[in-house]
matplotlib code that plots the C-alpha trace (Angstrom):
import matplotlib.pyplot as plt

x = [4.4, 3.2, 1.4, -2.3, -5.1, -8.5, -10.9, -14.7, -16.8, -20.4, -23.0, -26.4, -27.3, -23.7, -21.9, -22.0, -21.2, -18.3, -16.8, -17.1, -15.3, -12.5, -12.2, -11.7, -9.2, -7.1, -8.4, -10.5, -12.8, -14.4, -17.4, -18.4, -21.9, -22.6, -19.0, -18.4, -14.6, -14.1, -10.9, -8.9, -5.9, -3.7, -1.8, -1.7, -5.5, -8.0, -11.6, -14.8, -18.4, -20.6, -23.7, -23.1, -25.2, -22.7, -19.5, -18.5, -19.0, -16.6, -14.0, -14.3, -13.7, -10.8, -12.5, -11.7, -8.9, -10.8, -14.1, -16.6, -19.9, -22.3, -21.8, -25.3, -24.5, -21.4, -23.7, -26.4, -23.9, -22.0, -18.8, -15.4, -13.5, -11.0, -12.7, -10.1, -12.0, -15.5, -16.3, -19.5, -21.0, -24.1, -26.1, -28.1, -26.1, -23.0, -24.6, -25.1, -28.3, -30.6, -32.4, -35.8, -38.8, -42.0, -45.7, -48.8, -49.6, -52.9, -51.4, -52.0, -48.4, -46.3, -43.4, -41.4, -43.3, -46.5, -45.3, -45.3, -46.5, -46.4, -45.2, -42.3, -41.0, -37.4, -34.4, -32.2, -33.7, -30.9, -30.2, -33.9, -34.4, -31.5, -32.6, -36.0, -34.7, -32.2, -35.2, -37.3, -40.0, -41.4, -42.0, -42.2, -39.6, -39.9, -37.7, -38.8, -37.8, -38.5, -41.2, -41.0, -42.9, -46.0, -46.1, -47.6, -50.0, -51.3, -51.6, -48.9, -47.0, -47.6, -44.4, -41.2, -37.5, -36.2, -33.2, -33.7, -31.7, -34.3, -37.5, -39.2, -40.3, -41.4, -43.6, -44.9, -46.4, -48.0, -45.8, -44.6, -41.2, -41.2, -37.6, -34.2, -32.4, -29.0, -27.0, -25.0, -22.4, -20.0, -16.9, -13.7, -13.1, -10.3, -9.8, -7.9, -5.3, -4.8, -4.4, -1.4, 0.3, 2.6, 2.0, -1.8, -2.0, 0.1, -2.2, -5.4, -4.0, -3.2, -6.8, -8.2, -6.0, -6.9, -10.6, -10.9, -9.0, -11.4, -14.4, -12.9, -12.4, -16.1, -16.8, -14.1, -13.2, -10.3, -10.6, -8.0, -8.3, -6.3, -6.2, -4.6, -1.9, -3.7, -6.9, -5.1, -5.7, -9.4, -9.8, -7.7, -9.6, -12.8, -11.2, -12.3, -9.3, -8.2, -4.8, -3.3, -3.9, -1.2, -0.2, 2.2, 3.0, 1.9, 4.8, 5.8, 2.6, 1.2, -1.4, -1.4, -2.5, -4.4, -5.4, -7.4, -9.3, -12.7, -15.9, -18.1, -21.1, -19.6, -18.8, -22.1, -21.9, -18.1, -17.6, -19.9, -18.1, -14.7, -15.8, -17.0, -13.6, -11.8, -10.9, -11.1, -10.8, -12.1, -11.9, -13.5, -12.2, -13.0, -10.6, -9.9, -8.2, -7.4, -5.1, -4.3]
y = [-6.6, -6.9, -3.8, -4.6, -3.0, -2.9, -3.7, -3.4, -5.9, -5.0, -7.1, -7.9, -8.0, -7.2, -9.6, -12.8, -10.9, -9.1, -12.3, -14.0, -11.0, -11.2, -14.9, -14.3, -11.6, -14.0, -13.4, -16.1, -14.6, -17.1, -15.8, -17.7, -17.7, -14.7, -13.6, -10.1, -10.6, -13.2, -14.9, -13.9, -15.6, -12.5, -11.7, -8.0, -7.6, -7.8, -8.0, -6.7, -7.1, -4.1, -2.7, -0.9, 2.0, 2.6, 1.7, 5.2, 6.5, 3.9, 4.6, 8.3, 8.1, 5.6, 2.5, 1.0, 1.9, 1.0, -0.6, -1.3, 0.5, 2.2, 5.7, 6.3, 5.7, 7.9, 10.7, 9.9, 10.1, 13.0, 11.2, 12.8, 9.8, 9.1, 7.3, 4.9, 3.4, 2.4, -1.3, -1.8, -5.0, -6.0, -9.0, -8.8, -7.3, -5.6, -2.2, 0.7, 0.8, 3.8, 5.6, 6.6, 8.6, 6.6, 7.1, 5.0, 4.2, 6.2, 9.1, 12.6, 13.4, 14.0, 16.2, 16.8, 20.1, 18.2, 16.6, 19.9, 19.0, 15.3, 12.5, 10.4, 7.1, 6.0, 4.5, 7.3, 10.1, 12.7, 12.6, 12.8, 15.8, 17.7, 16.8, 18.4, 21.3, 22.2, 22.5, 24.5, 21.8, 21.3, 17.6, 15.3, 12.6, 9.6, 6.6, 3.3, 0.1, -2.0, -3.0, 0.6, 0.0, -1.1, 2.2, 3.9, 1.0, 1.0, 4.8, 5.3, 7.6, 9.6, 8.6, 6.6, 6.9, 3.5, 1.8, -0.4, -2.3, -4.0, -2.0, -5.4, -4.7, -1.2, -2.5, -5.4, -2.9, -0.9, 2.1, 4.7, 6.3, 10.1, 11.0, 9.3, 10.9, 9.2, 6.4, 4.4, 1.6, 0.0, 2.0, 1.2, 4.0, 4.8, 6.8, 9.9, 9.5, 5.8, 6.8, 8.9, 5.8, 4.2, 0.6, 1.1, 3.0, 0.3, -2.4, -0.6, 0.0, -3.7, -4.5, -2.0, -3.3, -7.0, -6.4, -4.3, -6.9, -9.6, -7.4, -6.8, -10.5, -11.1, -9.4, -11.1, -14.6, -16.2, -17.9, -20.4, -21.9, -23.6, -22.0, -23.1, -20.7, -19.8, -18.7, -16.8, -13.4, -14.0, -15.2, -12.5, -9.8, -10.5, -10.9, -8.0, -8.6, -6.2, -6.1, -8.0, -11.8, -14.2, -16.3, -19.3, -22.2, -25.7, -28.1, -29.4, -28.1, -25.6, -24.7, -21.8, -21.5, -18.2, -16.9, -13.8, -12.1, -10.8, -9.4, -12.2, -10.6, -11.1, -14.8, -16.3, -14.5, -14.7, -18.4, -19.3, -16.7, -18.1, -21.6, -20.2, -18.5, -21.8, -21.9, -25.3, -26.6, -23.5, -23.4, -20.8, -20.3, -18.0, -15.5, -14.9, -11.5, -9.0, -6.1, -3.3]
z = [22.2, 18.6, 17.3, 16.6, 14.7, 16.3, 13.5, 13.6, 11.7, 11.1, 12.9, 11.3, 7.6, 6.4, 8.7, 6.6, 3.4, 5.1, 6.6, 3.2, 1.6, 4.1, 3.4, -0.3, 0.6, 2.7, 6.3, 8.0, 10.7, 13.1, 15.0, 18.1, 19.4, 21.7, 21.4, 20.1, 19.7, 16.8, 16.0, 12.9, 11.3, 11.6, 14.8, 13.9, 14.0, 16.8, 15.7, 17.3, 16.2, 16.4, 14.7, 11.5, 12.8, 15.6, 13.9, 12.9, 16.5, 17.8, 15.1, 15.7, 19.4, 19.1, 20.5, 17.1, 14.8, 11.7, 10.7, 7.9, 7.8, 5.5, 4.1, 5.3, 9.0, 8.8, 7.6, 10.2, 13.0, 11.4, 12.3, 11.7, 10.4, 7.5, 4.7, 3.3, 0.4, -1.0, -0.9, -3.0, -1.7, 0.3, 1.5, -1.8, -4.6, -5.7, -6.3, -4.0, -1.9, -1.9, 0.9, -0.5, 0.6, 0.0, 0.5, 0.0, -3.6, -3.4, -1.4, -2.9, -2.1, -5.2, -4.0, -0.9, -0.3, -0.1, 3.1, 5.0, 8.6, 7.9, 10.1, 8.7, 10.1, 9.6, 11.3, 10.0, 12.0, 12.1, 8.4, 7.6, 9.9, 8.3, 4.8, 5.2, 7.3, 4.5, 2.2, 4.5, 5.0, 8.5, 9.2, 12.3, 12.1, 14.5, 14.9, 13.5, 15.3, 12.2, 9.7, 8.6, 5.4, 7.4, 9.2, 6.1, 5.4, 9.0, 9.1, 11.7, 9.4, 6.3, 4.7, 5.3, 4.6, 4.1, 2.4, -0.6, -3.2, -5.3, -4.3, -3.9, -0.3, -1.2, -4.0, -2.0, 0.5, -2.3, -1.7, -4.2, -4.1, -4.5, -3.8, -3.7, -0.7, -0.8, -2.4, 0.1, 0.1, 2.5, 3.3, 5.1, 7.6, 10.0, 13.2, 12.2, 15.0, 14.0, 10.4, 11.4, 12.9, 10.3, 11.3, 11.5, 8.2, 6.4, 7.8, 6.9, 3.4, 3.1, 4.1, 1.5, -1.3, -0.7, -0.1, -3.3, -5.3, -4.2, -5.2, -8.6, -9.1, -8.6, -11.9, -13.9, -15.1, -16.9, -20.3, -21.7, -25.1, -27.9, -31.3, -34.6, -35.7, -39.0, -37.0, -34.2, -35.7, -36.1, -32.6, -30.9, -32.8, -30.9, -27.4, -25.0, -22.7, -20.0, -21.8, -24.7, -24.3, -23.3, -26.2, -26.2, -28.5, -27.5, -27.3, -30.8, -32.3, -34.7, -32.1, -29.7, -26.1, -25.6, -22.1, -21.2, -18.4, -19.3, -17.7, -16.6, -18.3, -21.8, -21.5, -22.6, -25.9, -26.3, -26.1, -29.0, -31.1, -30.2, -31.2, -34.6, -35.1, -34.5, -30.8, -29.1, -25.5, -24.0, -20.2, -18.0, -14.4, -11.5, -10.0, -6.3, -6.6, -9.3, -8.8, -11.2]

ax = plt.figure().add_subplot(projection="3d")
ax.plot(x, y, z, "-o")
ax.set_aspect("equal")
plt.show()
């Protein structure tokens, strides 16, 4: 029987982003309606869909060998798992999300201490209780089933602890952030016993390498251009390439072909500069994976 890795894929807001990341990394996951065991084009992996909030529990107890979940939910569950690597991606952006403490815009609360005896609504109850207890502040923390921001607006809570990436929902409800409690991002985690298994550790490391290479590629693009020999030094001098550019002669020509990989953020300014220096036929192309 072929060895297999039991892999957990997060259900909910991260699901589509995770499946797309796997696709760019070389694995196609097909999720069927109402089926928690999707197909994957790898005979060595069995997939299961479960909530990110519960993922670390199932990985810790060995139901799953590995899985993807947020750093926040590992902390919430106090799970004893092996963290393989950070994977900074989300449904909205490529930056870490933040768990913040927020109050109504007109609230007199300015510091954590001002919340002594207050009621706080959040989905991350355990972490919030420990956070305040460590600071000697007595608060009542209750679980929020959703629409957490509205709890303050409606007077059901004095403050909330909620996750945000852009703060747009926080601002839309007229709330004010008074503390950042944690930064979080997706992590690939493994069961500690599974990590000791040579086959499973090798497979998990393969996943980590390919997933990270796809994430790196999102931030980079390739540029190709033709450059007259006499202008090559001027063009190459302004190239912010990861390493020295690849330069080759065009067939029976005094022109050179120059190719580089650069950060996507510099391209809009770089291309006009390259044209001014004498480059022609500039082509920008996307990358699927980049490994260092």
